[in-house]
C-alpha positions as CSV (number, residue, x, y, z in Angstrom):
1,M,-12.7,-6.4,17.6
2,E,-9.1,-6.7,18.5
3,Q,-9.0,-10.1,16.8
4,V,-10.6,-8.7,13.6
5,I,-8.0,-5.9,13.5
6,G,-5.2,-8.3,14.1
7,R,-6.4,-10.5,11.3
8,L,-6.7,-7.5,9.0
9,L,-3.1,-6.7,9.6
10,Q,-2.0,-10.3,9.1
11,V,-3.9,-10.7,5.9
12,G,-2.9,-7.3,4.6
13,V,0.8,-8.0,5.1
14,L,0.5,-11.5,3.6
15,V,-1.4,-10.3,0.5
16,A,1.1,-7.5,0.0
17,A,4.0,-9.9,0.3
18,A,2.5,-12.3,-2.1
19,V,1.8,-9.6,-4.7
20,V,5.4,-8.3,-4.4
21,I,6.8,-11.9,-4.7
22,V,4.7,-12.5,-7.8
23,G,5.8,-9.1,-9.3
24,A,9.4,-9.9,-8.5
25,A,9.2,-13.3,-10.2
26,M,7.6,-11.6,-13.2
27,L,10.3,-9.0,-13.2
28,L,13.1,-11.6,-13.1
29,A,11.5,-13.6,-15.9
30,Q,11.2,-10.5,-18.1
31,Q,14.5,-8.7,-17.2
32,G,16.6,-11.1,-15.3
33,R,19.4,-11.1,-17.7
34,A,19.7,-7.3,-18.1
35,T,22.9,-5.7,-16.8
36,A,22.3,-3.4,-13.8
37,D,23.8,0.1,-14.2
38,F,24.0,2.0,-10.9
39,R,26.1,5.0,-12.1
40,V,23.0,7.2,-12.7
41,F,20.0,7.3,-10.4
42,R,16.7,7.1,-12.4
43,G,13.6,7.8,-10.4
44,E,10.4,6.0,-11.1
45,S,8.6,7.1,-14.2
46,A,5.4,9.1,-14.0
47,E,3.3,6.1,-14.9
48,F,4.0,4.6,-11.4
49,R,3.5,7.7,-9.3
50,S,-0.3,7.4,-8.9
51,V,-2.3,4.6,-7.5
52,V,-4.6,4.5,-10.5
53,A,-1.7,4.2,-12.9
54,I,-0.2,1.4,-10.7
55,V,-3.4,-0.5,-10.7
56,R,-3.8,0.0,-14.4
57,G,-0.3,-1.3,-15.0
58,A,-0.8,-4.2,-12.7
59,L,-3.9,-5.2,-14.6
60,A,-1.9,-5.1,-17.8
61,L,0.6,-7.5,-16.1
62,D,3.5,-5.0,-16.1
63,A,5.9,-6.5,-13.6
64,R,7.1,-3.2,-12.1
65,A,3.5,-2.2,-11.6
66,V,2.7,-5.4,-9.8
67,V,5.6,-4.9,-7.4
68,Q,4.5,-1.3,-6.8
69,L,0.9,-2.5,-6.2
70,G,2.3,-4.8,-3.5
71,L,4.0,-1.9,-1.8
72,V,0.9,0.2,-2.0
73,L,-1.0,-2.6,-0.4
74,L,1.6,-2.8,2.4
75,I,1.2,0.9,3.0
76,A,-2.6,0.7,2.9
77,T,-2.7,-2.0,5.6
78,P,-2.1,0.2,8.7
79,V,-4.4,2.9,7.2
80,A,-7.1,0.3,6.9
81,R,-6.5,-0.6,10.5
82,V,-7.0,3.0,11.6
83,A,-10.2,3.2,9.6
84,L,-11.5,-0.1,11.1
85,T,-10.6,1.2,14.5
86,L,-12.6,4.3,13.8
87,V,-15.6,2.2,12.9
88,A,-15.2,0.2,16.1
89,F,-15.1,3.3,18.2
90,L,-18.2,4.7,16.4
91,I,-20.1,1.5,17.3
92,Q,-19.0,1.8,20.9
93,R,-20.0,5.4,20.9
94,D,-16.7,6.5,22.4
95,R,-16.6,10.1,21.4
96,L,-13.1,10.9,22.6
97,Y,-11.5,8.0,20.7
98,V,-13.6,8.6,17.6
99,A,-12.2,12.2,17.5
100,I,-8.6,11.1,18.1
101,T,-8.8,8.3,15.5
102,A,-10.5,10.5,13.0
103,V,-7.7,13.1,13.3
104,V,-5.1,10.3,12.9
105,L,-6.9,8.9,9.9
106,A,-7.2,12.4,8.4
107,L,-3.5,13.1,8.8
108,L,-2.6,9.7,7.3
109,L,-4.8,10.3,4.3
110,Y,-3.5,13.8,3.9
111,G,0.1,12.6,3.9
112,L,-0.6,9.8,1.5
113,I,-2.7,11.9,-1.0
114,W,-1.2,15.4,-0.8
115,G,2.0,15.0,1.0
116,K,5.3,15.6,-0.7
117,A,8.1,13.1,-0.4
């Protein structure tokens, strides 16, 4: 099980990095000659503040959405690890670690879904 979890982390990080690189290349191809203006901070628009909107934008080949999707995948990788660990402890019938892992997973999901940044 440790090897499966390790492989999940490796694949998750590599896939996330590949998606970010593809998105960055698309972004450079589309807006590489634009002049950067750092005088005023502009937060990300509402279209990139939800996972559904990010996936929708990435499917439409919006470069910024593709980069955002890579970052979401990077964040999701350790969460998937905790979920897989929970399944492993359920299979082993280790009640203490099932309880601890379930609490950790619940806190991670709460922070990702309802947490305020």
